[in-house]
N, C-alpha and C positions, 0 to 999 in steps of 0.2 A: 198362858204366862207370857209376859213380854220381856224380852232381853234386848239390851241396847249395846251395840258395838261402839265403843268410844275410840276415837282416832286422834293421835298426837304426833307431831313432827318433832323428833328428838334433835338436840343440838349437834349430834354427830352426823346428821343427814338421814338417818334411818326413820322409818315410820313405824309406830307402834299402834296396835289395835288390841283392845281387850274387852271382855264382857265381865264387868265388875260383879254381877250377880252369880257368876260361876267361877269360884276360885281356881286359879291356875290357867284360865283361858286367856292367854296373852301371846301375841305373835309380833315379830319384827320382820320388816321387809324393806326393799329399796323404794317401793312406791306405796301410796296409801291404798290403792285398789288391791294390791297383792297382800298387804297386811290384813285387810278386811276379809278377803277370801280365806286366808289362813286361820283367822280367828273364828270365822263362821264355821269352817270345817271342824275345827277343834271343839267348838261349842256343841255342834251336832253329835260328835263322837262322845263327849262327856254326857250329854243328855241321854243318848242311846244306852250307854253303859249304866247309868243310874236306873233307867227303865228295866234293863235286863236283870239288874241286881235287886230289883224291888224296892229301891230307895225312894222312888216317886211313882205316882200313878200317871197313866196316860192323860195328856192334856193338849190343848191347842197351843202351838208355839208360834211366836212372832219375833223375828229378828229385825232390828232397825239400826241404821248407822247414824251416829251423831258426830259432828265435827267439833 
């Protein structure tokens, strides 16, 4: 499965990164790199939790960053 991290620069100066395919995977940070790292970390935690709970089957995972 492919997941894309979308990055946006907010008007207040913060950077937001989210994975739209995974509801709730959203992170804010002072830099775009930091926001991406936070979003990727959260995405992996959400996917691991879904695997442990039996909500999804094991699969190959790809994360890509889009600006």
